[in-house]
C-alpha positions in Angstrom: -5.0 0.8 13.1 -4.1 2.8 10.0 -5.2 2.1 6.5 -2.9 1.9 3.5 -3.5 1.8 -0.2 -0.9 0.1 -2.4 -0.5 0.2 -6.1 1.5 -2.5 -7.8 2.5 -3.8 -11.3 3.8 -7.3 -12.1 6.9 -7.9 -14.2 6.3 -9.6 -17.6 7.9 -12.7 -16.1 5.3 -12.7 -13.3 2.4 -12.3 -15.8 3.8 -15.2 -17.8 3.9 -17.5 -14.7 0.4 -16.5 -13.7 -0.9 -17.1 -17.2 0.6 -20.6 -17.2 -0.6 -21.3 -13.6 -3.4 -18.9 -12.6 -3.3 -18.2 -8.9 -5.5 -16.2 -6.5 -3.0 -13.8 -4.9 -5.4 -12.6 -2.3 -4.5 -15.4 0.1 -0.8 -14.6 -0.1 -1.5 -10.8 0.4 -3.7 -11.8 3.4 -0.9 -13.9 5.0 1.7 -11.1 4.5 -0.4 -8.5 6.4 -1.7 -10.8 9.0 1.9 -11.8 9.9 2.4 -8.2 11.2 -1.0 -8.0 13.0 -2.9 -6.4 10.1 -5.8 -7.1 7.9 -6.4 -7.2 4.1 -9.6 -5.2 3.2 -9.5 -5.6 -0.5 -7.4 -6.7 -3.5 -8.2 -5.6 -7.1 -6.7 -5.9 -10.6 -7.0 -2.9 -12.9 -6.3 -1.6 -16.4 -4.0 1.4 -16.6 -0.8 2.6 -14.9 -0.9 -0.2 -12.3 -1.9 -3.8 -12.6 -3.5 -3.9 -9.2 -4.5 -2.2 -5.9 -4.8 -3.4 -2.3 -6.3 -1.9 0.8 -4.6 -2.9 4.0 -5.0 -2.2 7.7 -1.8 -2.3 9.8 -0.9 -1.5 13.3 1.6 1.2 12.3 4.0 2.5 9.6 6.7 0.1 10.6 4.5 -3.0 10.2 3.3 -1.8 6.8 6.8 -0.9 5.7 8.0 -4.4 6.6 5.3 -5.9 4.4 6.2 -3.5 1.5 9.9 -4.2 1.8 9.3 -8.0 1.8 6.9 -7.8 -1.2 9.0 -5.3 -3.1 12.2 -7.3 -2.6 10.6 -10.5 -3.9 11.2 -9.7 -7.5 7.7 -10.4 -8.8 6.8 -6.7 -9.1 8.1 -3.8 -11.2 6.3 -1.2 -9.1 5.1 -1.1 -5.6 3.9 2.1 -4.0 2.1 2.6 -0.6 0.0 5.5 0.4 -1.0 6.1 4.1 -4.7 7.0 4.2 -6.2 9.5 6.6 -9.7 9.5 8.0 -11.8 12.6 7.7 -11.4 13.1 11.4 -7.6 12.9 11.1 -7.6 15.4 8.3 -9.8 17.8 10.3 -7.4 17.6 13.2 -4.4 18.2 10.9 -6.2 21.3 9.4 -6.8 22.6 13.0 -3.0 22.1 13.8 -2.0 23.7 10.5 -3.5 27.0 11.7 -0.9 27.1 14.4 2.1 26.8 12.1 3.6 29.9 10.7 5.1 28.9 7.2 7.9 30.9 5.7 8.5 30.3 1.9 12.1 29.8 0.8 14.0 33.0 0.3 11.3 35.1 2.1 
């Protein structure tokens, strides 16, 4: 299964609701990813550009995209971005394949 890092930010309205009624959102996140056969590896809040980060494992890009679309369409977030993570072994394989590709810059 592939790993995915997501970065998210809540809307001001969501922060207001959570302030009024604090809630552990890890359980909701766990349910979302498990519904597509995946696993939640971590959930963190942060200072800075994003309010939080999650680390998910999903069977494939389509499964993760379904979770991202459902969460992003829910209206509680102002930002939701997903990055597919590569293992060192996958990156080494990609580097090996890159040697076989002849790149031609635009206009060359």
